[in-house]
LOKE-388023 format. One record per residue (C-alpha): residue in one letter; x negated, y, z negated. Coordinates in steps of 0.05 Angstrom, whole numbers, padded with zeros to 5 digits, always signed. Example, Ala and Ser with C-alpha at 12.3 -4.5 7.8 and 13.67 -1.06 7.14 Angstrom:
<pts>
A-00246-00090-00156 S-00273-00021-00143 
</pts>
This chain:
<pts>
M-02542+01516-02107 V-02554+01507-02179 D-02496+01487-02226 M-02478+01471-02299 K-02506+01398-02298 K-02571+01417-02263 L-02581+01475-02316 E-02567+01423-02368 E-02617+01373-02345 M-02668+01426-02336 E-02659+01454-02409 R-02669+01379-02430 I-02733+01374-02386 S-02760+01435-02408 R-02758+01420-02484 E-02795+01357-02477 A-02854+01397-02435 A-02921+01408-02466 P-02937+01488-02469 A-02991+01481-02416 A-02946+01444-02369 L-02899+01501-02367 A-02900+01548-02306 D-02935+01620-02322 L-02890+01679-02300 Q-02954+01716-02283 D-02957+01665-02226 V-02880+01664-02202 K-02866+01701-02144 I-02794+01719-02125 T-02770+01715-02060 G-02700+01725-02016 E-02656+01781-01999 T-02590+01764-02035 P-02585+01757-02112 A-02568+01681-02099 Q-02639+01669-02060 R-02679+01705-02112 L-02643+01661-02168 E-02661+01595-02126 S-02726+01627-02117 Y-02747+01630-02187 L-02714+01567-02203 A-02753+01532-02158 Q-02816+01553-02193 T-02799+01548-02268 E-02749+01526-02320 P-02701+01576-02333 Y-02708+01564-02420 R-02780+01551-02425 F-02838+01575-02396 R-02908+01614-02405 V-02930+01686-02403 G-03003+01672-02405 P-03022+01631-02458 T-02960+01645-02496 P-02902+01598-02492 V-02835+01623-02488 R-02762+01588-02503 V-02700+01621-02491 S-02639+01604-02524 F-02564+01633-02537 Q-02518+01630-02591 S-02451+01596-02564 E-02399+01643-02602 T-02438+01709-02623 S-02414+01783-02605 P-02430+01809-02533 L-02500+01842-02518 S-02466+01906-02508 E-02438+01910-02581 K-02503+01879-02609 L-02541+01943-02573 K-02482+01994-02589 S-02499+01973-02665 Y-02566+01979-02654 F-02574+02046-02630 L-02519+02068-02681 S-02573+02045-02735 L-02626+02082-02711 K-02586+02146-02704 G-02555+02141-02773 G-02482+02130-02742 D-02487+02195-02699 F-02505+02157-02626 I-02456+02180-02576 
</pts>
């Protein structure tokens, strides 16, 4: 099972990895019947915070204090519809 300490260690290691050394998501094969098994399968093959998609390196980060994604999406769609989004 992956805990916060393990995730923090993975994040530290992935910051130091060269792009060529990162796992390519195109090669990742996720297996397992339960969500937990699928997560473990993914984490066994890649780092959760840094990976590649083909030759493009990707780094995932999150702000610690911000509004929830649902609020950001709502604001985004309201801006597209000129405020008339229901």
